[in-house]
C-alpha positions in Angstrom: 41.5 -85.7 -94.3 44.2 -85.8 -97.0 42.3 -83.4 -99.2 42.0 -80.9 -96.3 45.7 -81.1 -95.6 46.5 -80.6 -99.3 44.1 -77.6 -99.5 45.7 -76.0 -96.5 49.2 -76.5 -97.9 48.1 -75.1 -101.3 46.5 -72.0 -99.5 49.7 -71.4 -97.5 51.9 -71.8 -100.5 49.8 -69.4 -102.5 49.6 -66.8 -99.7 53.4 -66.9 -99.2 53.8 -65.5 -102.7 51.6 -62.5 -102.1 52.8 -59.1 -100.8 55.4 -56.5 -101.4 59.0 -57.5 -102.2 62.1 -55.6 -101.3 62.5 -53.0 -98.6 59.4 -51.6 -97.0 59.1 -47.8 -96.5 57.3 -46.3 -93.6 54.3 -44.2 -94.6 54.0 -40.6 -93.8 52.1 -40.2 -90.5 48.4 -39.1 -90.7 48.9 -36.5 -87.9 51.7 -35.1 -85.7 55.2 -34.2 -86.6 57.6 -37.0 -85.9 61.3 -36.3 -85.6 63.4 -36.2 -88.8 65.1 -39.5 -89.5 68.0 -38.1 -91.5 68.7 -38.2 -95.2 66.3 -41.1 -95.9 63.3 -39.3 -94.4 60.7 -38.4 -97.1 60.6 -34.8 -95.9 64.4 -34.5 -96.2 64.3 -36.0 -99.7 61.6 -33.6 -100.8 63.4 -30.6 -99.4 66.6 -31.6 -101.1 64.8 -32.0 -104.4 63.1 -28.6 -104.0 66.5 -27.0 -103.3 68.1 -28.6 -106.3 65.2 -27.5 -108.5 65.4 -23.9 -107.2 69.2 -23.8 -107.8 68.8 -25.1 -111.3 66.2 -22.5 -112.0 68.5 -19.8 -110.6 71.4 -20.9 -112.8 69.2 -21.0 -115.9 67.9 -17.5 -115.2 71.5 -16.3 -114.8 72.5 -17.9 -118.1 69.6 -16.3 -119.8 70.5 -12.9 -118.4 74.1 -13.3 -119.6 72.9 -14.2 -123.1 70.6 -11.1 -123.1 73.6 -8.9 -122.1 75.7 -10.4 -124.9 73.0 -9.9 -127.4 72.6 -6.3 -126.3 76.3 -5.7 -126.7 76.3 -7.1 -130.2 73.3 -4.9 -131.2 74.6 -1.6 -129.8 78.3 -1.0 -130.4 80.3 0.8 -127.7 80.2 4.5 -128.0 83.5 6.0 -129.1 84.3 9.4 -127.6 84.9 12.1 -130.2 87.7 14.4 -129.4 88.4 17.6 -131.5 91.7 17.6 -133.2 
């Protein structure tokens, strides 16, 4: 009887150490479209990341365009109008 009790206690103790630690996240539903739960919703997070990525790409493209314009100005000097004297 004592062995069975010890075995049960050992099993319970070993099972209590299993599992995830920390906060649990709700998985994305398999079907349907649940309401948005605010800034911590996975869809909101993904949308914000995509917006930030698009904004970063836009800014980089703008900087490349400015650099191209500067290089063009350095290569071709401004035309000086010639006036007869």
